[in-house]
N, C-alpha and C positions, 0 to 999 in steps of 0.2 A: 188147287189141289188136283192132280189127276189120280181117278183110279184106275190103276193097271192091275191083270192077272196076279202079279207078285203081291199086290197091295197098294195103299196110298202112297202117293209120293209129291214132293214139290220140287221147284227150280229154285235155287237161291244163285246170288252173285256174291262169287268169291275173288277176291283181286282181278276183278274186271272180266271174269270167266264164267259162265255158266254151269252149274253141277246139278244133278239130279240127286235128291235125299229120298231114301224111306223115312216115312212118319208114322206116329201112332196117333190116331185120333181118340177124342173124347166125345164130350156133349157136342149137340148140335141143335141150333136153333136160329130160325129167321133167317136160314141162308148161310148162317156161319158156322164154322167148326173149329172145335178146341183142338190144337195140336199139344198131346201131351209129352210126346218125346219124338226127337229127330232133328231139333232146332234149338240154337242158341238165341239168349236176349242179343238183340242188336243185329241180327242177321239179316241181310237184304233179300226177301223173298218175290219172285216174280209173280206179279198180279194178273198181267196182260203179255201176251206175247202171239206170235205168228204160230202157225202148227210146224215150221220148220226150226224152231229153236231146240239145239239139241246140247249135251254135254260138251264142252271145249269151246263153244263159240264164244268169240269176245264181244263185250257189250259195254255199253255205258249206262248204269244205272241212274233211273229219273224218280225221285223219292216224292212219293205222291204229295200233293198240296205245297211244295217247295216252288217248284218250276212248272212250266208247260215244256212240253216237247219240242216247241221250236225253239225256246230260250237255251235249250241242250245242245243244240246243233253248233 
C-alpha cells in the first residue's frame, strides 16, 4: 500500500497489466492494514515492486508461496 497525497492506493495486476487503485483502509495491527473498499476478492495485489512500476506496465504475476521468481521466468 502506498500513502499518497490523494490517499492510500494499491497496485493490482489485471490481465497482465499494472493498475493503481485508490482504497479505503480500516483497522491496522502488527504491520497489517485492512482494506475495506477498492478491491474485490481474488484480485492480485502487488506486494513487492521496484520504484519504477507504473500503471500500464506489462507484468507476469507470481503468486506468493506457489512458485519462486526463478521458476516464473
